[in-house]
Every structure is written in C-alpha cells, then in structure tokens.
NUFI-831419 format. One line per 8 residues: number of its first residue (from 1); for each residue y, z, x negated of C-alpha. Coordinates in Angstrom, 1 decimal. Example, Ala and Ser with C-alpha at 12.3 -4.5 7.8 and 13.67 -1.06 7.14 Angstrom:
REM NUFI-831419
1> -4.5,7.8,-12.3  -1.1,7.1,-13.7
REM end
This chain:
REM NUFI-831419
1> -61.6,-18.6,19.1  -64.9,-18.7,20.9  -67.4,-18.5,18.1  -67.9,-18.2,14.4  -67.8,-22.0,13.9  -64.3,-22.1,15.3  -63.2,-19.4,12.8  -64.7,-21.3,9.9
9> -63.1,-24.5,11.0  -59.7,-22.8,10.9  -60.1,-21.4,7.4  -58.9,-23.8,4.7  -61.5,-24.5,1.9  -64.1,-22.2,3.4  -66.6,-20.9,0.9  -70.2,-20.4,2.2
17> -71.7,-16.9,1.6  -74.3,-18.3,-0.8  -71.6,-19.7,-3.0  -69.8,-16.3,-3.5  -69.6,-14.9,-7.0  -70.8,-11.4,-7.8  -67.2,-10.2,-7.7  -66.6,-11.8,-4.4
25> -69.8,-10.3,-3.0  -68.6,-6.8,-4.1  -65.3,-7.5,-2.3  -67.2,-8.5,0.8  -69.3,-5.3,0.8  -66.2,-3.1,0.3  -64.4,-5.0,3.0  -67.2,-4.3,5.5
33> -66.7,-0.5,5.1  -63.0,-0.5,4.4  -63.6,1.0,1.0  -61.2,0.6,-2.0  -62.5,-1.7,-4.8  -60.9,-1.6,-8.2  -61.8,-4.5,-10.4  -60.2,-3.1,-13.5
41> -62.7,-3.2,-16.4  -64.8,-5.9,-14.9  -65.4,-9.0,-17.0  -64.7,-11.2,-14.0  -61.8,-10.1,-11.9  -61.3,-13.4,-10.2  -61.4,-13.7,-6.4  -60.7,-16.9,-4.6
49> -57.8,-16.8,-2.1  -59.8,-18.8,0.6  -62.5,-16.1,0.3  -60.0,-13.3,1.1  -58.5,-15.4,3.9  -62.0,-16.0,5.4  -62.8,-12.3,5.2  -59.6,-11.4,7.1
57> -60.1,-13.8,9.9  -63.8,-12.9,10.4  -65.4,-16.0,8.9  -68.2,-13.9,7.3  -70.6,-11.9,9.4  -70.2,-8.1,8.8  -72.9,-6.7,11.0  -72.9,-3.8,13.5
65> -70.8,-0.8,12.8  -68.4,-2.5,10.3  -64.9,-1.1,9.9  -63.3,-3.8,7.9  -60.2,-3.3,5.8  -59.2,-5.1,2.6  -58.4,-2.6,-0.1  -58.5,-4.3,-3.5
73> -57.0,-3.4,-6.8  -56.5,-5.3,-10.0  -57.9,-8.6,-8.8  -57.0,-12.0,-10.1  -56.6,-14.2,-7.0  -57.1,-17.9,-7.6  -56.6,-20.7,-5.2  -54.5,-20.4,-2.1
81> -54.4,-17.3,0.0  -53.3,-18.8,3.3  -53.1,-16.9,6.6  -50.5,-19.1,8.3  -50.5,-18.6,12.0  -53.5,-16.2,11.9  -53.8,-12.9,13.7  -55.3,-10.4,11.3
89> -56.6,-7.0,12.6  -57.8,-5.4,9.3  -55.4,-3.6,7.1  -54.5,-5.4,3.9  -53.9,-3.3,0.8  -53.7,-5.1,-2.5  -52.6,-3.3,-5.5  -51.8,-4.6,-9.0
97> -53.3,-8.0,-8.1  -52.3,-11.3,-9.7  -51.9,-14.5,-7.6  -52.0,-17.9,-9.1  -50.4,-19.4,-6.1  -47.8,-18.1,-3.6  -49.6,-16.5,-0.6  -48.8,-18.2,2.7
105> -48.3,-15.8,5.6  -46.1,-18.0,7.9  -46.3,-16.9,11.5  -49.1,-14.6,10.8  -49.6,-11.4,12.8  -50.7,-8.5,10.6  -51.4,-4.9,11.3  -50.3,-3.7,7.9
113> -49.6,-5.3,4.5  -49.3,-3.5,1.2  -48.8,-5.5,-2.1  -47.8,-2.7,-4.4  -47.6,-3.7,-8.0  -48.8,-7.2,-7.3  -47.6,-10.3,-9.2  -47.2,-13.7,-7.6
121> -45.2,-16.9,-8.0  -43.7,-16.5,-4.5  -44.5,-15.4,-0.9  -44.1,-17.6,2.1  -43.9,-15.3,5.1  -41.4,-16.9,7.4  -41.8,-15.6,11.0  -44.5,-13.1,9.9
129> -45.0,-10.0,12.1  -46.2,-6.8,10.5  -47.2,-4.1,12.9  -46.3,-1.2,10.5  -44.8,-0.9,7.0  -44.5,-3.9,4.7  -45.0,-2.5,1.1  -43.7,-4.7,-1.7
137> -42.9,-1.9,-4.2  -44.0,0.0,-7.3  -43.8,-2.9,-9.7  -44.3,-5.7,-7.2  -43.1,-8.9,-8.9  -42.3,-12.2,-7.3  -41.4,-15.0,-9.7  -40.4,-17.4,-6.9
145> -38.9,-17.2,-3.5  -39.9,-14.3,-1.3  -39.4,-15.8,2.2  -39.1,-13.3,5.0  -36.9,-15.5,7.2  -37.2,-14.5,10.9  -39.9,-12.0,9.9  -40.5,-8.8,11.9
153> -41.5,-5.5,10.4  -42.3,-2.8,12.9  -42.1,-0.1,10.3  -40.3,0.2,7.0  -39.8,-2.6,4.4  -40.4,-1.0,1.0  -39.1,-2.8,-2.0  -38.5,0.2,-4.3
161> -39.0,-0.8,-7.9  -39.8,-4.4,-7.0  -38.8,-7.3,-9.2  -37.8,-10.6,-7.6  -37.1,-13.5,-9.9  -35.9,-16.9,-8.8  -32.8,-17.4,-11.1  -30.2,-19.8,-9.8
169> -31.7,-19.9,-6.3  -32.7,-17.5,-3.5  -35.0,-14.8,-4.6  -35.4,-13.2,-1.2  -34.8,-15.1,2.1  -34.4,-12.5,4.8  -32.1,-14.2,7.3  -32.6,-12.8,10.8
177> -35.2,-10.4,9.4  -36.0,-7.5,11.9  -37.0,-4.2,10.5  -37.6,-1.3,13.0  -37.4,1.3,10.3  -35.5,1.3,7.0  -35.3,-1.0,4.0  -36.3,1.2,1.0
185> -35.2,-0.8,-2.1  -34.3,1.9,-4.6  -34.3,0.5,-8.2  -34.9,-3.0,-6.9  -34.4,-5.8,-9.4  -33.4,-9.2,-8.1  -32.6,-12.2,-10.3  -31.3,-14.8,-7.8
193> -29.8,-14.4,-4.3  -30.8,-11.6,-2.0  -30.2,-13.0,1.5  -30.1,-10.8,4.6  -27.8,-12.9,6.8  -28.1,-11.8,10.4  -30.8,-9.3,9.6  -31.3,-6.2,11.8
201> -32.4,-2.8,10.4  -33.2,0.0,12.7  -32.8,2.7,10.1  -30.9,2.6,6.8  -30.8,0.3,3.8  -31.4,2.0,0.5  -30.3,0.0,-2.6  -29.5,3.0,-4.7
209> -29.9,2.1,-8.4  -30.7,-1.5,-7.6  -29.7,-4.4,-9.9  -28.9,-7.8,-8.4  -28.1,-10.7,-10.7  -26.8,-14.1,-9.6  -23.8,-14.7,-11.9  -21.1,-16.9,-10.5
217> -23.0,-17.1,-7.3  -23.9,-15.0,-4.3  -26.0,-12.0,-5.3  -26.3,-10.4,-1.8  -25.6,-12.4,1.3  -25.6,-10.1,4.2  -23.1,-11.6,6.6  -23.8,-10.4,10.1
225> -26.2,-7.8,8.9  -26.8,-5.0,11.4  -27.8,-1.5,10.1  -28.2,1.3,12.6  -28.1,3.9,9.9  -26.5,4.0,6.5  -26.1,1.4,3.7  -26.6,3.2,0.4
233> -25.6,1.1,-2.7  -24.8,4.0,-4.9  -26.2,5.7,-8.0  -29.2,7.9,-8.0  -31.4,7.6,-11.0  -29.5,4.4,-11.9  -26.4,2.5,-11.2  -26.2,-0.1,-8.4
241> -25.2,-3.1,-10.4  -24.4,-6.6,-9.1  -23.7,-9.7,-11.1  -22.3,-12.0,-8.5  -20.7,-11.7,-5.1  -21.7,-9.3,-2.4  -21.0,-10.7,1.1  -20.9,-8.4,4.1
249> -18.7,-10.4,6.3  -19.2,-9.4,9.9  -21.8,-6.8,9.1  -22.2,-3.8,11.4  -23.2,-0.4,9.9  -23.8,2.5,12.2  -23.5,5.2,9.6  -21.8,5.2,6.1
257> -21.5,2.4,3.7  -21.8,4.0,0.3  -21.0,2.1,-2.9  -20.1,5.2,-5.0  -20.5,4.5,-8.7  -21.5,0.9,-8.1  -20.6,-1.9,-10.5  -19.8,-5.4,-9.2
265> -19.0,-8.1,-11.6  -19.4,-11.8,-12.7  -18.4,-13.2,-9.3  -17.7,-16.8,-8.7  -14.2,-18.2,-8.9  -12.1,-18.3,-5.7  -10.6,-21.5,-4.3  -7.1,-20.2,-5.1
273> -5.6,-21.5,-1.9  -4.8,-18.3,0.0  -1.0,-17.9,0.3  0.8,-15.0,-1.2  4.0,-14.5,0.8  6.6,-15.7,0.3  5.1,-18.1,-2.3  2.2,-18.4,-4.8
281> -1.5,-18.5,-4.4  -4.3,-16.0,-4.8  -6.3,-16.0,-8.0  -9.4,-14.5,-6.3  -12.8,-13.8,-7.8  -14.5,-12.0,-4.9  -17.2,-9.5,-5.9  -17.3,-7.9,-2.5
289> -16.4,-10.0,0.6  -16.6,-7.6,3.6  -14.1,-9.3,6.0  -14.6,-8.2,9.6  -17.1,-5.5,8.4  -17.6,-2.7,11.0  -18.6,0.8,9.6  -18.9,3.6,12.1
297> -18.9,6.2,9.3  -17.2,6.2,5.9  -16.8,3.3,3.5  -17.1,4.8,0.1  -15.9,2.7,-2.9  -15.3,5.8,-5.1  -16.6,7.9,-7.9  -16.7,5.3,-10.6
305> -17.0,2.3,-8.3  -16.1,-0.8,-10.4  -15.2,-4.2,-9.1  -14.6,-6.8,-11.8  -12.9,-9.0,-9.2  -11.5,-9.0,-5.7  -12.7,-6.7,-2.9  -12.1,-8.2,0.5
313> -11.8,-6.0,3.6  -9.7,-8.3,5.9  -10.1,-7.3,9.5  -12.6,-4.6,8.7  -12.9,-1.6,11.0  -13.9,1.8,9.5  -14.7,4.6,11.9  -14.4,7.3,9.3
321> -12.6,7.4,6.0  -12.0,4.7,3.3  -12.6,6.4,0.0  -11.3,4.7,-3.2  -10.8,7.7,-5.5  -12.1,6.9,-8.9  -12.5,3.2,-8.2  -11.5,0.5,-10.6
329> -10.7,-2.9,-8.9  -9.7,-6.2,-10.4  -9.8,-8.2,-13.6  -7.9,-6.9,-16.6  -7.7,-10.4,-18.1  -5.7,-11.7,-15.2  -3.2,-8.8,-15.5  -2.6,-9.8,-19.1
337> -1.5,-13.2,-18.0  0.9,-11.7,-15.4  2.3,-9.3,-18.1  2.9,-12.3,-20.4  4.8,-14.1,-17.6  6.9,-11.1,-16.9  7.8,-10.6,-20.5  8.9,-14.2,-20.7
345> 11.0,-13.8,-17.5  8.8,-16.3,-15.5  7.8,-16.1,-11.9  4.1,-15.5,-11.4  2.6,-18.5,-9.6  -1.1,-17.3,-9.3  -1.5,-13.7,-8.2  -4.6,-11.8,-9.2
353> -5.7,-9.8,-6.2  -7.7,-6.6,-6.6  -8.0,-5.6,-2.9  -7.5,-7.7,0.2  -7.5,-5.4,3.2  -5.1,-7.3,5.6  -5.6,-6.2,9.1  -8.1,-3.4,8.2
361> -8.3,-0.5,10.6  -9.3,2.9,9.4  -9.8,5.6,12.1  -9.8,8.4,9.5  -7.9,8.6,6.1  -7.6,6.4,3.1  -8.2,8.5,0.1  -7.5,7.0,-3.3
369> -6.1,10.0,-5.2  -7.8,11.8,-8.0  -10.5,14.4,-7.5  -9.4,18.0,-6.9  -10.6,19.6,-10.1  -7.7,21.8,-10.9  -6.3,19.2,-13.3  -3.0,17.6,-12.2
377> -2.2,20.0,-9.3  -2.5,19.1,-5.7  -2.2,15.4,-6.4  -5.6,15.4,-8.1  -6.9,14.5,-11.5  -5.2,11.3,-12.7  -8.4,10.3,-14.5  -10.3,9.9,-11.2
385> -7.6,8.2,-9.2  -7.7,4.6,-8.1  -7.1,1.9,-10.7  -6.2,-1.6,-9.6  -5.7,-4.6,-11.8  -3.9,-7.0,-9.6  -2.4,-6.9,-6.1  -3.5,-4.5,-3.5
393> -2.9,-6.0,0.0  -2.7,-3.9,3.1  -0.7,-6.3,5.3  -1.0,-5.4,9.0  -3.4,-2.6,8.1  -3.7,0.4,10.5  -4.6,3.9,9.2  -4.9,6.4,12.0
401> -4.9,9.3,9.6  -3.1,9.7,6.3  -3.3,7.4,3.2  -3.1,8.9,-0.3  -2.6,6.8,-3.4  -1.2,9.7,-5.4  -1.7,9.3,-9.2  -3.2,5.8,-8.6
409> -2.7,3.3,-11.4  -1.7,-0.2,-10.1  -1.2,-3.0,-12.5  0.5,-6.2,-11.3  3.5,-7.0,-13.6  6.0,-9.3,-11.9  4.4,-9.3,-8.5  4.1,-7.1,-5.4
417> 1.4,-4.9,-6.7  1.1,-3.1,-3.4  1.8,-5.6,-0.6  1.7,-3.7,2.7  4.1,-5.3,5.2  3.7,-4.0,8.7  1.4,-1.2,7.5  0.9,1.5,10.1
425> -0.1,5.0,9.0  -0.5,7.8,11.6  0.1,10.6,9.1  1.7,10.6,5.7  1.6,7.9,3.1  1.3,9.7,-0.3  2.4,7.7,-3.3  3.1,10.9,-5.4
433> 3.1,10.3,-9.2  1.8,6.8,-8.7  2.1,4.6,-11.8  2.7,1.0,-10.7  3.5,-2.0,-12.9  4.9,-4.2,-10.2  6.7,-3.8,-6.9  5.7,-1.8,-3.8
441> 6.4,-3.7,-0.6  6.4,-1.8,2.7  8.6,-4.1,4.9  8.4,-3.2,8.6  5.9,-0.4,7.9  5.5,2.4,10.4  4.8,5.8,8.9  4.1,8.5,11.5
449> 4.9,11.4,9.2  6.4,11.1,5.7  6.5,8.5,2.9  6.1,10.7,-0.2  6.9,8.9,-3.5  7.8,12.0,-5.4  7.3,11.5,-9.2  6.3,7.9,-8.8
457> 7.0,5.5,-11.7  7.6,1.9,-10.7  8.1,-0.5,-13.6  7.9,-4.3,-14.2  9.1,-5.3,-10.7  8.6,-8.6,-9.0  10.7,-11.5,-10.3  12.4,-14.2,-8.3
465> 12.0,-17.8,-9.3  15.3,-17.6,-11.2  14.1,-14.7,-13.2  16.1,-12.0,-11.4  14.6,-8.7,-10.4  13.5,-7.7,-6.9  13.3,-4.1,-5.8  10.5,-1.9,-7.1
473> 10.3,-0.2,-3.7  11.1,-2.5,-0.8  10.7,-0.7,2.6  13.3,-2.6,4.6  13.1,-2.2,8.4  10.5,0.5,8.0  10.2,3.5,10.4  9.4,6.9,9.0
481> 8.7,9.7,11.4  9.7,12.6,9.1  10.8,12.4,5.5  11.3,9.8,2.8  10.8,11.6,-0.5  11.8,9.8,-3.7  12.5,12.8,-5.9  11.1,15.0,-8.6
489> 11.0,12.4,-11.3  10.9,9.3,-9.1  11.8,6.2,-11.2  12.2,2.6,-10.0  13.2,0.1,-12.6  13.9,-2.6,-10.0  15.6,-0.1,-7.7  15.0,0.8,-4.0
497> 15.6,-1.2,-0.9  15.6,0.8,2.3  17.7,-1.5,4.4  17.7,-0.7,8.1  15.1,2.0,7.6  14.9,4.7,10.3  14.0,8.2,8.9  13.4,10.9,11.4
505> 14.5,13.8,9.2  15.3,13.7,5.5  15.7,10.9,2.9  16.0,12.4,-0.5  16.5,10.8,-3.9  17.2,14.0,-5.8  16.7,13.4,-9.5  15.7,9.8,-9.0
513> 16.2,7.3,-11.8  17.1,3.8,-10.5  17.5,0.6,-12.5  17.4,0.1,-16.3  14.6,-1.5,-18.2  11.4,-0.4,-19.9  11.9,-2.7,-22.9  15.1,-4.2,-24.3
521> 14.1,-7.8,-23.4  13.1,-7.0,-19.8  15.4,-8.3,-16.9  17.7,-5.8,-15.1  18.4,-5.4,-11.4  22.0,-5.8,-10.2  21.5,-3.7,-7.0  19.4,-0.6,-7.5
529> 19.9,1.2,-4.2  20.3,-0.9,-1.0  20.5,1.4,2.0  22.4,-0.9,4.4  22.0,0.5,7.9  19.8,3.4,6.8  19.6,6.2,9.4  18.5,9.8,8.6
537> 19.3,13.3,9.6  19.8,14.4,6.0  20.5,12.1,3.0  20.2,13.5,-0.5  21.8,11.3,-3.2  21.8,13.6,-6.2  21.1,11.3,-9.1  21.0,12.6,-12.7
545> 24.5,12.7,-14.1  23.4,11.6,-17.5  21.3,8.8,-16.1  23.1,7.4,-13.1  22.0,4.3,-11.2  22.1,1.3,-13.4  23.4,-1.0,-10.8  25.2,-1.2,-7.5
553> 24.6,1.4,-4.7  24.9,0.0,-1.2  25.6,2.5,1.6  27.2,0.1,4.0  26.7,1.1,7.7  24.3,3.8,6.6  24.3,6.9,8.9  23.4,10.5,8.3
561> 24.2,13.9,9.8  24.3,15.6,6.4  24.9,14.0,3.0  24.3,15.7,-0.3  25.7,14.0,-3.4  26.7,14.6,-6.9  28.5,13.0,-9.9  25.5,10.8,-10.7
569> 26.0,8.8,-7.5  29.6,8.0,-8.2  28.9,7.1,-11.8  26.7,4.2,-10.6  27.2,1.3,-13.0  27.6,-1.3,-10.3  29.9,0.8,-8.0  29.2,2.2,-4.6
577> 29.8,0.3,-1.3  30.8,2.6,1.5  32.1,0.5,4.3  31.2,2.0,7.7  29.1,4.7,6.0  29.1,7.5,8.5  28.2,11.2,8.2  29.3,14.5,9.7
585> 28.8,16.9,6.8  29.2,16.3,3.1  28.1,18.7,0.3  28.3,18.1,-3.4  25.9,19.6,-5.9  27.5,21.2,-7.8  30.6,21.8,-5.6  33.7,19.8,-6.4
593> 37.3,19.7,-5.4  38.8,17.2,-3.1  40.7,15.9,-6.0  37.4,15.0,-7.7  36.1,13.3,-4.6  39.3,11.2,-4.4  38.9,10.3,-8.1  35.3,9.2,-7.4
601> 36.5,6.9,-4.6  39.1,5.4,-6.8  36.5,4.6,-9.5  33.9,3.0,-7.2  36.4,1.1,-5.0  38.9,-0.8,-7.1  40.0,-2.6,-3.9  41.3,-0.4,-1.2
609> 39.3,0.1,2.0  40.4,2.7,4.6  36.9,3.5,6.0  35.6,5.9,3.4  38.9,7.8,3.4  39.0,8.1,7.1  35.4,9.3,7.2  36.0,11.9,4.5
617> 39.1,13.2,6.2  37.3,13.4,9.5  34.5,15.5,7.9  37.1,17.9,6.4  38.9,18.1,9.7  35.8,18.7,11.7  34.9,21.4,9.3  38.2,23.2,9.8
625> 39.6,22.2,6.4  42.8,20.5,7.6  44.7,20.8,4.3  41.9,18.9,2.5  41.9,16.3,5.3  45.7,15.9,4.8  45.2,15.3,1.1  42.6,12.6,1.8
633> 45.0,11.0,4.3  47.8,11.1,1.7  45.6,9.4,-0.9  44.6,6.8,1.7  48.3,5.9,2.4  49.1,5.9,-1.3  46.4,3.3,-2.0  47.3,1.3,1.1
641> 51.0,0.9,0.1  50.1,0.4,-3.6  48.5,-2.9,-2.8  51.6,-4.3,-0.9  54.6,-6.2,-2.3  57.5,-4.3,-3.9  59.3,-3.7,-0.7  56.2,-2.2,0.9
649> 55.6,-0.1,-2.1  59.2,1.2,-2.0  58.9,2.0,1.7  55.6,3.8,1.1  57.0,5.8,-1.8  60.0,6.7,0.3  57.7,7.9,3.1  55.6,9.9,0.7
657> 58.6,11.7,-0.8  60.4,12.4,2.4  57.7,13.2,5.0  54.4,12.9,3.2  53.5,9.8,5.3  53.9,11.9,8.4  51.3,14.5,7.3  54.0,16.7,5.8
665> 56.8,16.7,8.4  58.3,19.9,6.9  59.4,17.8,3.9  62.0,16.1,6.3  63.4,19.5,7.2  63.7,20.4,3.5  65.5,17.2,2.8  67.8,17.6,5.8
673> 68.6,21.2,4.7  69.3,20.1,1.2  71.7,17.3,2.2  73.3,19.7,4.8  74.0,22.2,2.1  75.5,19.6,-0.2  77.6,18.2,2.6  78.8,21.7,3.6
681> 79.7,22.5,0.1  81.6,19.3,-0.3  83.6,19.5,2.8  84.3,23.2,2.3  86.5,22.1,-0.7  87.7,18.8,0.6  89.5,19.1,3.9  90.1,15.9,5.8
689> 93.1,14.9,7.9  92.9,14.5,11.7  92.3,11.0,12.8  94.3,11.5,16.1  97.4,13.8,16.1  97.1,14.3,19.8  93.8,16.0,19.3  93.4,19.4,17.6
697> 89.8,19.6,16.4  88.7,22.7,14.4  87.7,21.9,10.8  84.1,23.1,10.5  82.3,21.9,7.4  78.7,23.0,8.4  79.1,21.4,11.9  80.5,18.2,10.4
705> 77.5,17.9,8.0  75.1,18.5,10.8  76.9,15.8,13.0  76.7,13.3,10.2  73.0,13.9,9.4  71.7,13.8,13.0  71.8,10.2,14.4  72.6,9.6,18.0
713> 73.5,13.3,18.6  77.3,13.9,18.9  78.5,17.4,18.1  82.2,16.5,18.3  82.9,16.4,14.6  82.1,12.8,13.6  84.9,10.3,14.2  87.5,13.1,14.4
721> 88.6,13.0,10.7  89.9,10.5,8.4  87.5,10.1,5.5  89.2,9.0,2.3  88.2,8.8,-1.3  84.8,10.2,-2.3  84.5,11.9,1.1  84.1,8.5,2.7
729> 81.1,7.8,0.4  79.7,11.3,1.0  79.8,10.9,4.8  78.1,7.5,4.5  75.3,8.9,2.4  74.8,11.7,4.9  74.6,9.2,7.8  72.2,7.0,5.9
737> 70.0,9.9,4.9  69.9,11.1,8.5  68.7,7.7,9.8  66.2,7.3,7.0  64.7,10.7,7.6  64.6,10.2,11.3  62.9,6.9,11.0  60.3,8.1,8.5
745> 59.7,11.2,10.6  59.2,9.1,13.7  56.8,6.8,11.9  54.8,9.8,10.5  54.8,11.5,13.9  53.5,8.3,15.5  50.7,8.1,12.9  49.8,11.7,13.4
753> 49.7,11.3,17.2  47.4,8.3,16.8  45.1,10.3,14.4  45.0,13.1,16.9
REM end
C-alpha cells in the first residue's frame, strides 16, 4: 500500500473519524498508546467491527510517536470484524468481548492474537499466521465453527477452559494446522467434532480434563497428526471424557500418549464387515481408532481408562510400553447377548470386540495386570487389572518384552476372548489367575521365555456351529522357549490343546482341572487334553485324583525326557491315547508299583496296543530295573495273545506257563526237571525188556528219562527198550513234553534276542 487512501479502500465498510462514537474514540485513543481499555460499566460498550479492522490496518492517522496495540476488554463488537488477507503489526488482545458476527481472519498475518474469554458465533481463520501465541482460553466460547485449517501458530495454541459449540458438525477445523509450540487445551469443552487431521505440533498436546461430545460421530479426528512431544488425555482436575470416536490413525507421537483415567463412550456403530476367523463378523463400535499409530514412548490406557466400545491399534508401533492395567474395554450389553447364545448352545455370529491390536508392535512390555499394592500377591490387585467385555485381538502382534494379563477379567462367552494367533513375545506371557469367559487362542504363537497360566480359570469356551465345545486354551503349533505352566489351580472347562507345541523345558499341568461344566445345562468337551506331538524336556501330568480330566487325554506322538504322572491322569473319563508316546524317565506322584501301572494301562486301553508297554519296559530296563521290565513284557504278551482265536490263546497260555513267553527261561528247566523226576521214578519201578537180544544195554532209568525228554540228542537209551502198557504212554508224554519245551524255549529265546 502506497498511501492512506489505499488502506481505506481495502477496509470494508470504512467509518470516517468524524462518525466514530464516543466509545470508539476512546478505543482509538487507547489503541494509539497501546493502553488497555476496559468497557465494563460503560452505558455503551458497542464497538463496530469495521472500526477495529480499520485501526489494525492503519486506516486512522495516529500521529508521531504512536505505539499502537489493541487491548480491549468487555466490548460488544457489532458488524463484521474482517482482516482477511491483511498483515497486522499491532498486537491484538481482546478479553471478554462479545461478537455479533464471526470474525474473519483468513490468510491474515498477525503478530499476536489473544481472545481470552471472548464469545463469538464462529471464527474463520483458515490459513492465518500468528507470529507468537494464539490465545483462545479462559472461558473463550465459540458457538459456531472455529476454522484453523492450514493455519500456522509460531508459538503455543492455548485453548484451556475454552468452550466450542457446533453440535452435529465440526466445532474446530484444524486440518494441517502447524503449531511450533504446544496445544494447551486443559479442561477444553467441545460440542461437535474436533478435527486435527494432518496437524503438526512442535511441542505437546494437553487435553487433560477435556470433554469432547459428538455422540455417534467423530469427536476427535486426528489421523496423521504429528506431535513432537507428548499427547496428554488423562485426568488432572477433571476426567478426559469423549462421547464419540477418537481417531488417531497414522498419527505420530514423539513422546508418550497418555489416556490414563480417560472415558470414551457413545461411539458410532461399526460396519460389522470385518471377518473373525474362521467365521463370523465383528460387532465393532470404535471409541478409539488408532490403527498405524506410532508412539515413541509409552501408550497408557490404564488407571481407570474406560472405553465403552472397541479400541483399535492395528499395525500400531509403540516404542515404550503398552499399559492397560486398570482399563475397562468393550460394551457389557454385547457380552450379555453372547452369554445368552452360549447358554442356548448357539454359535455366536457377531463378535463384540473390545481391543483390536492385530499386527501391533511393542518394543517394551504389555502391562495389563493389577497394581502392585500388596493385595493379591505378585500378580497384582485384581480390582485394578484389565477388564475386557468382548474379544481381545492380538493376531500377528509382536511384543519385544514381556506381556502380563495376570488377574485380567476377559468376558466373551462362546468366542475366542483372547485371539492371538502368531503372537510373538520376547519374554514371558503371563496369564496367571486370569478369569476368562471364552477361549484363549494362541495358535502358532512364539513365546521367548514362558507361558504362565498358573491359577487361570477359563470357562464358557468357544462353540462350534454344531454346538460342541472347542478348547479353552488352544496353543497348537506354538513355540515356548522355557516353560508352559498350567498348574496351581489352573482350570479349563473346554480343555487344553497343545498339539505340536515345542516347549524348551517344562510343561506342567500339576493340579489342573480339565473339562466339566460350570452349569448343568452347559455343553461338555469330549477331548480335554490334546497333546499330539508335544515335545518337552519335562512333562508333569499330575491331575487331581478326585477331579480327573472329564474327557479324553491325547498323548499320541508326544515326547518328553521326564514324565511325572499320577492316578488322576489314568482316571480320565475319556481314556488316554498313548500310541508313540515316548519318554526316558517316568515318575509317579505318589510312587506306585508296576502292577498298578499295568492296571492303569488296561483301564485306559481296552484294545491292545504294544507301543505303551514297550516304552514302559524300555524305561524300566534303562533304569536298571530288569525285573519290572520283564513284568511289563509278560503283561504285553498276555494281552497280545488274549485277543487271538482259541488256538492262539492256548499257545500263548502254554508259553506263559512253560517259559514265561521267553522272559522266564528258567521255567523250562523246572518243567524238564519235574518230568525227568517223574520219568525216573516210573522207570525205576517198571523195567522194560530189551528190544534186541543181540544188544546188551544197561538199564538206567535217569538216563532213559533224559534221552526221552531231549529231542534230537541221542544218549543211547531211546529205541533200546520195548515199551509196553503204561510205560508206552509215559515215554510218549516225555517225548512230547521235550519237544514242546524245546519249541517254546526257542521261541522265547528268539524274542529275547530280538529285544536285546
């Protein structure tokens, strides 16, 4: 602008100096010196907006030595206050002023702007640039849209205590807003949408105690938001409360994201089209949508954080810890529908989801256990642990540290309440004393240290479409670096599936209760322990004797170095499958005799299978207990021949009596000695005539009995005497006994040689 006339031409509805009111003249005088003018108490507090705009752009002469600044309190601004496209050098400080029309600051360039406590029907400041702080706080009230789209604030944006009202629409438009400092919005009240999509904040965002209300809509839309510092949405003089959905998709936070104690509710309904493997759809009501969120520090959803719908963290990356202790996630009403379906034996078609964190990566720990207050031991206070109403999804999640859900309460009757296929945990996954209504699914999971389910109670497992029960704990094909602990009161109504699981050290189920039902009408699992192909160094299967597994136990092709068992295992209601179950050491608690073990095998295996007997005999033999091994082999042969036809059974019985199936060869010697004595006694009192008078053999009853009993061998007595009468039958019996004993002894010796 070259002269005053150009400036006047640019000002809309320019008011000549001689037409100014007394109040406006007072404003002009205070503006010239930069003094503060408070219009409170004046009869006329009205100031026309065009007059203020003209002052700021230099339309009124101020004279030499003027130091202009607009500092005005309690004014009533009429008309349009329009600075669109203007460059304003004086500082603007308006406090507790009321505007009839929304100020227009589009593309303006301002040194500083303070509107503390002002009331206005809107503010149009798209592309505005403020060279220092922008103050919209301390009771600032905007009853229409506050448009800061593409604005630049080279200081701090202050919204603490402000009230933004534009119900049903956007209350603050801050897309691509650039703030060099922080956004201070403590105790902010927003009725409508708060939009910060693509904004960039050089400091932190403070929303502590703020209240955002846009029910069934988006309350905070901050997708792509970049915050160099922290994002604080916690409690501090008031609860951060949101009625609607918070969207942080693709946001980047350089520090911590803190939602401790926050309350999110009244979100919009989801589309219900997300698949829940292997079937069903998600019943999602997102209250926090933070997919692809990046947080360099901790993400805190703890200490009373309440989400009355779904929390989404799909593909998020957290550089610190994910804290969920004391959080409550999900909608209780949806869980009631699932519980009703489970009670009726129906498959759940729509699954209410509390947390969707598929593909999330946490470089620290996931902490969802109760606070360490001395209540509840090392597992924390159960009153401050995570509570989830609906499914918790951690499919393909990667936790570099440990993850603890000890004492958490998960409610998802009839579904996989914890769905964590291909979960990777660098440390230990703690599920100690967890209470889960629903199944826990960890298929193909990789746990670097231990999976600790000690004291967990898993009830109301997932149902198949036909109403049958799936496992309460399904960890098939998982890899566990150290221990699998399902002891100390562990209970799984639907049983446990650890098929093809690799355990580095110990897998223990000491004291575990598997199967059964919580209520008489609930369905029952047929297989309660499926460990097909399980491998471990030490396997502890000591189930309560009074409460044995209420279904089948599958140990087919499982492998362990040491196995500890007890009466409870062998009393399993559905039997125990042991084919190709291998181990090198076996210990019963309490100790039992081999006779008891053989009785257990008979009870769990109505149909004979040689494998378990051979493995048991091998364990005894390798332990130097050869006699116990022989007893097992004898039982194996008895059961083997018992299932043959009558001739086979007779032959087996004969072998057992005579040589103990080859494992008691000394029995043959006893039988030979017995028949030798009987033969000797008989022939001692019954002398036979020579068969050939030309030969003079010496009558020797002991040698004759020996010659008759030993087949093939000729001692010169057989065929030398004429057997008549009863002696003929006696000699035939001795010959037959000799051949039978020789044949059975040879068969037994062959079996022994093969075993050796």
